[in-house]
VOVO-389585 format. One line per field, with one value per residue (C-alpha): residue in three letters; x, y, z. Coordinates in steps of 0.001 Angstrom, whole numbers, plus 500000, padded with zeros to 6 digits. Example, Ala and Ser with C-alpha at 12.3 -4.5 7.8 and 13.67 -1.06 7.14 Angstrom:
BEGIN
residu <- (ALA,SER) .
X <- (512300,513670) .
Y <- (495500,498940) .
Z <- (507800,507140) .
//
This chain:
BEGIN
residu <- (MET,GLY,ILE,MET,HIS,TRP,LYS,HIS,ALA,SER,ALA,ARG,ALA,TYR,PRO,GLU,GLY,MET,PRO,ARG,LEU,SER,LEU,PRO,GLN,GLY,HIS,THR,SER,SER,LEU,PRO,SER,GLY,THR,PRO,ALA,TRP,ALA,GLY,HIS,PRO,LYS,GLY,SER,ALA,ALA,TYR,ARG,ARG,ILE,LEU,ALA,GLY,LEU,ALA,PHE,ALA,GLY,VAL,ALA,THR,PHE,ALA,GLN,LEU,TYR,SER,THR,GLN,ALA,VAL,LEU,PRO,ILE,LEU,ALA,ALA,ASP,LEU,GLN,VAL,THR,ALA,ALA,GLU,ALA,ALA,LEU,THR,ILE,SER,LEU,ALA,THR,VAL,GLY,LEU,ALA,VAL,THR,VAL,LEU,PRO,TRP,SER,PHE,LEU,ALA,ASP,ARG,ILE,GLY,ARG,VAL,ARG,ALA,MET,MET,TRP,GLY,ILE,SER,ALA,ALA,THR,VAL,LEU,GLY,LEU,LEU,VAL,PRO,LEU,ALA,SER,SER,PHE,PRO,MET,LEU,LEU,GLY,LEU,ARG,MET,LEU,GLU,GLY,MET,ALA,LEU,GLY,GLY,ILE,PRO,ALA,VAL,ALA,ILE,ALA,TYR,LEU,ASN,GLU,GLU,VAL,ASN,LYS,ALA,HIS,THR,ALA,LEU,ALA,ALA,GLY,THR,TYR,ILE,ALA,GLY,THR,THR,LEU,GLY,GLY,LEU,ALA,GLY,ARG,LEU,VAL,ALA,GLY,PRO,VAL,GLY,GLU,LEU,TRP,GLY,TRP,ARG,ALA,ALA,ALA,LEU,ALA,VAL,SER,VAL,LEU,ALA,THR,ALA,ALA,ALA,VAL,LEU,PHE,LEU,VAL,LEU,ILE,PRO,LYS,ALA,ARG,GLY,PHE,THR,ALA,ALA,ALA,ALA,SER,GLY,PHE,ARG,GLY,GLY,LEU,ARG,THR,LEU,SER,GLY,HIS,ALA,ARG,ASN,PRO,ARG,LEU,LEU,ALA,LEU,TYR,VAL,GLN,GLY,PHE,LEU,LEU,MET,GLY,GLY,PHE,VAL,ALA,VAL,TYR,ASN,TYR,LEU,GLY,PHE,ARG,LEU,SER,GLY,GLU,PRO,PHE,GLY,LEU,PRO,ALA,THR,LEU,ILE,SER,LEU,ILE,PHE,LEU,ALA,TYR,LEU,SER,GLY,THR,VAL,SER,ALA,ARG,TRP,SER,ALA,GLY,LEU,SER,SER,ARG,PHE,GLY,ARG,ARG,THR,VAL,LEU,ILE,PHE,GLY,SER,GLY,LEU,MET,VAL,CYS,GLY,LEU,ALA,LEU,THR,LEU,THR,GLN,ALA,LEU,ALA,LEU,ILE,LEU,ALA,GLY,LEU,LEU,VAL,PHE,THR,ALA,GLY,TYR,PHE,ALA,THR,HIS,SER,ILE,GLY,SER,GLY,TRP,THR,GLY,ALA,ILE,ALA,THR,THR,GLY,ARG,ALA,GLN,ALA,ALA,SER,LEU,TYR,ASN,LEU,ALA,TYR,TYR,LEU,GLY,SER,SER,VAL,ILE,GLY,TRP,ALA,GLY,GLY,LEU,VAL,PHE,GLN,SER,LEU,GLY,TRP,THR,ALA,LEU,ALA,LEU,THR,VAL,ILE,GLY,LEU,ALA,CYS,THR,THR,ALA,VAL,ILE,THR,ALA,VAL,VAL,HIS,PRO,ALA,GLY,ALA,PRO,GLU,SER,ALA,ALA,ARG,ALA,GLY,SER) .
X <- (500000,501091,504788,504255,505812,509334,508865,508378,510985,513579,512609,513220,516379,517897,516103,516293,519270,521264,524716,525331,527963,528161,528386,525411,525234,527209,529570,533208,534924,537458,538453,542110,542876,542258,539845,536697,533572,531057,528461,525892,524538,523152,519623,519405,522342,521891,522633,520104,517387,518275,518058,514624,513282,514817,513418,510014,509893,511070,508123,505733,507171,507032,503589,501783,502777,502292,498573,497857,495065,493183,490956,489926,489457,485741,486585,489474,487331,484566,486964,488968,485908,487460,486075,486689,489194,491034,491202,492609,495538,496951,497469,498317,500979,502656,502850,504000,506818,507768,507526,509774,512465,512676,515337,517345,517399,518665,521489,522373,522453,524935,527327,526763,525624,522264,522028,522969,520432,517636,518547,518428,515088,513298,514565,513450,510067,509515,510157,507893,505172,505144,504750,501725,499136,500438,499713,497891,496379,495418,498260,500770,499338,499771,503342,504289,502683,504654,507925,507065,506583,509893,511678,509890,511151,514491,513108,511470,514189,516966,515604,515680,519139,520346,518854,520500,523894,523673,521706,522930,521477,519794,517565,517045,513498,512483,514058,512310,509013,509459,510072,506956,504949,506106,504969,501553,501076,502302,499774,496992,498010,498139,494602,493193,494759,493670,489994,488941,491217,489946,486332,486951,489351,489618,492017,494894,494847,494667,497718,499587,498730,500022,503160,503879,503450,505791,508324,508481,508954,511650,513581,513490,514769,517673,518577,518317,519699,523309,526104,526507,529225,528382,528108,530647,530360,529232,531790,532172,530198,527391,524972,525388,525256,522089,520456,521324,519806,516620,516330,516694,513954,511617,512000,511151,507457,506966,508323,506448,503192,503866,504591,501294,499572,501099,500042,496432,495614,497332,495602,492208,492877,493741,490782,488375,489763,489981,486310,484489,484752,482858,480129,479775,479714,476805,473249,471886,474710,475833,478723,481062,484789,485717,483658,484786,488421,487693,487235,491017,491042,490175,493899,494397,492705,495580,498088,496348,495875,499495,500783,497984,498708,502396,501471,498963,501461,503743,500859,499064,501595,501854,499838,496801,496910,497336,494303,492315,493252,492003,488748,488427,488792,485953,483699,484405,483641,480402,479232,479884,477304,474528,472987,473488,476325,477160,477573,479670,482059,482197,482938,485749,487326,487183,488445,491370,492316,492277,494431,497156,497212,497908,500345,502435,502551,503329,506054,507729,507535,509766,512676,512064,511908,514880,517960,520159,519456,516738,516942,516339,513476,511830,512425,510608,507673,507754,507749,504833,502501,503124,502431,499219,498318,498879,497251,494337,493811,493147,491356,488916,487574,486548,484510,483022,482052,480475,478844,478804,480076,478678,480680,483862,483435,482804,485904,488086,486445,487533,491116,491146,489764,492330,495106,493792,493716,497246,498495,496818,498271,501806,502358,501005,499950,502766,505574,508492,507708,511305,512767,513946,513626,515809,516136,516596) .
Y <- (500000,502627,502662,503681,507076,505612,505162,508852,509955,507760,508972,512567,511872,509901,510625,507842,508217,510507,508924,510100,508072,509992,508132,508147,511172,510809,508213,508335,506334,503693,503053,503575,506660,506053,503144,503572,504364,501516,502168,499626,496405,497047,496144,492570,491235,488236,490323,492967,490334,488851,492284,492949,489520,489612,493038,492147,489177,491448,493723,490794,489595,493074,494288,490957,490844,494522,494557,490845,491367,494111,491718,489805,492632,491831,488144,489049,491520,488940,486165,488256,490246,493646,496745,497720,500396,497953,495357,498017,498444,495263,497411,500702,499342,497468,500666,502631,500133,500556,504353,504801,502495,503741,506328,504120,501319,503732,504942,501340,500340,503171,501372,497632,497577,497529,493792,492850,495323,493994,490395,491140,492936,490417,487436,488921,489892,486380,484770,487266,486784,483036,483730,486035,483190,481739,484893,483812,487221,490430,492471,489825,489984,493768,493486,490956,493063,496140,494199,492779,496290,497428,494582,495287,498894,497609,496938,500192,502179,500533,499041,502177,503192,499697,500043,503422,501943,498619,499324,501398,504885,504754,501945,502871,504146,500925,498823,500853,500350,496584,496821,498964,496370,493791,495941,496491,492823,491850,494041,492808,489132,489241,490564,488207,485183,486221,486804,483323,481483,483578,482882,479130,478651,481934,484846,482771,480502,483594,485116,481833,481535,485064,484386,481229,483216,485916,483312,481785,485249,486088,482896,483713,487210,485820,483367,485802,489114,489601,490964,494730,496182,499885,500318,502407,502746,506128,508609,509082,512328,510765,510451,514036,515295,513301,514888,518353,517494,516196,519358,521497,519593,519920,523735,523923,524909,523303,519970,520275,520711,517462,515647,516896,515703,512231,512079,513195,511363,508078,508129,508695,506070,503362,504333,503818,500361,499403,500050,499591,495841,496252,498183,495628,492694,494217,495085,495640,494026,490998,490126,487210,487789,486249,488782,491652,490805,491434,495157,495372,494755,498462,498977,498205,501500,503136,501484,503164,506551,506799,506529,508708,511442,511486,512230,514909,516631,517335,519147,520872,520882,518875,521392,521073,517286,516955,519160,517273,513937,515206,516129,512593,511235,513492,512414,508735,508988,510814,507765,505497,507434,505666,502282,500903,498368,499058,502781,502077,499909,502463,505141,503032,502749,506530,507200,504782,506225,509719,508706,507052,510042,512395,509967,509505,513255,514207,511634,512420,516151,515809,514840,517809,520348,518989,519805,518082,515143,513655,510301,511980,514028,510827,509138,511946,511582,507842,508521,510962,508763,505663,507686,508880,505275,504424,507373,508274,504669,503828,507030,506662,503621,505757,507928,504864,503155,506256,507949,505458,505319,508687,510493,508626,509367,513048,513144,511784,514210,516964,515663,515672,519207,520383,518915,520662,524028,523583,522689,525732,528095,526738,525936,529057,528794,529619,529030,526878,523359,522216,525262,524631,527267,527857,524874,522209) .
Z <- (500000,501327,500030,496057,496654,496275,492556,491975,494499,492808,489360,490402,492359,489467,486188,483664,481371,483695,484170,487751,489560,492856,496145,498521,500776,503992,502515,501636,498981,499913,496321,495392,493363,489691,490249,488124,490155,490500,487813,489032,487548,484044,483037,481758,483762,486047,489147,488066,487708,491106,492741,491253,492168,495659,496538,495099,497485,500309,499547,499683,503003,504533,503608,503787,507475,508269,507442,507953,510516,508661,506672,509820,512334,512931,513524,515836,517799,518305,519328,521807,522952,522232,520522,516896,517931,520178,517394,515057,517458,515886,512772,514470,516807,513941,511893,514967,515341,511699,511854,514869,513471,509865,510703,513132,510553,507889,510162,511097,507427,506797,509148,508661,505034,503245,502645,506198,507643,505426,506276,510001,509697,507520,509529,512851,511413,510052,513447,515224,512599,513243,516982,516523,516184,519465,521504,524669,525435,523676,525287,524173,520647,520596,521879,519210,516492,517561,517627,514212,512843,514347,512583,509300,509394,508136,504647,503427,505218,503203,499969,497826,499042,498107,494631,494089,494966,493125,489922,487007,487429,484017,485306,488970,488466,486704,489451,492149,490344,490542,494284,494697,492756,495276,498198,496617,495800,499249,501011,498767,499010,502792,502995,500360,502069,505551,504732,503519,505967,508861,507978,507922,510851,512756,512929,514336,511291,509087,510779,510433,506732,506054,508114,506113,502888,504223,505372,501904,500385,502959,502173,498468,499238,501283,498510,495616,496865,495686,497863,497789,495580,495680,499454,501350,505123,506405,507605,511355,511235,509234,512153,513353,509800,509231,512270,510987,507624,509254,511324,508215,506398,509388,509216,505509,505290,501897,503072,506361,504431,502578,505829,507258,504088,504481,508130,507570,504346,505169,508553,506966,504317,506849,509053,506155,505358,509035,509803,506516,507141,510422,508638,505848,508266,510192,509221,506642,504619,506640,504307,505205,505763,502395,500485,502701,501947,498262,498943,499034,495289,495134,495732,492064,491208,493068,490742,487816,489481,490653,487079,485774,488315,487379,483779,484747,487037,484067,482368,485234,488075,491269,493278,491029,490881,494653,495304,492664,494256,497616,495888,494515,498048,499183,496310,496931,500636,499883,497915,500914,502926,501016,501871,498346,498308,494641,495357,498447,496434,493612,496185,497621,494160,493665,497200,496780,493383,494854,497804,495746,493395,496313,497900,494769,494106,497699,498214,494907,495583,498636,496376,494091,496951,498898,496835,499438,501728,499547,501332,504682,503245,502001,505368,507174,504790,505463,509204,508970,506967,509068,512213,510554,509835,513488,515250,512988,511908,515555,516588,513699,515520,518464,516109,514381,517645,519144,516163,513269,509736,508641,511330,510402,506687,507411,509614,506825,504387,506764,506720,502913,502769,505323,503193,500076,501890,503263,499784,498227,500842,501279,497590,495829,492209,489803,492337,491086,492275,492596,494295,497813,500481,503489,505691,503077) .
//
């Protein structure tokens, strides 16, 4: 799901065809004088294919586990006798764990290497995922889910940096797109597997089935991923320099507006998917878990809208497309206020398309605004939208339990409108979209 923004960030950081051979920021070369710089594996080589396949499987392993309980939240809530908001903590605490470890994982990977960091993260997450179905109490389940998210933070924090170092710069955007496809398919596969299995044998069986799927994907990643050739350990001042860069980005109002957008819209997006299943499982719909899990196929509309929005932004500007995407989210949510199932599903398609349009534009825009420290700028965006997923994704349940679906939908509509206003004010029409202001 959530993670498509990397494709556009990478495309702007390293446009296709640009033969840049600079080392990653914060790194120093250990190559002898006169040694040619590592140009990266070319497209079509065996190592290039192994990188793409390995990272695609890493994406499946990561995002299948991260959202594995979302399709069975009503079943989990009934079995453990907890509320909808409490059940949603199994999602929120996992994404909190990922959010708070994205930056630490990136700093660790600067020291120990990208491949080693990803191997540690995916291995730990796999073991924790297999323990989740064995949780003997709800607090233990929440603790395991948070630890699982913390381990999973090692993949999105490092994968794109690894690609930039190991793949020829002319093909980095294409390679990143393959990784993003893996993350999307992983999130979708986890939900589609969990729904039918959960309906037949309960949420524990569903969690186990997703963990087995993720374990298989993790093993394939470990087997396929080649050793790093372009990595150089960070300089001793890399950590302090990174903190200064992060502080500068946080003071840039244009970047800050994009981080707020990621927080608000991702939070609203996850809240809708968290609690729509509860609505559809109750009266007057009474849909079984297997059918409810199919609503996640609406994610495919996001695949289309992300590419479509990129093309439109070159014609009309990022500002216009981001505001338009927020408007699509509002229109889609308005359709879900009806009692007609067909209109609700159509509204979900429109809402999802609108979200991924804004997400792809916003995440890619961070790389255009930040002329230095693009990796750190993207990490802060990553941090903001996962925190939004955690906080608003959970808090939306309080609104849903107390006031119903209409109140929740109107709340998310308010978040989308707030984002559109912030975008219109902070990014004035006609302003250069790639110009960085003080602080970046």
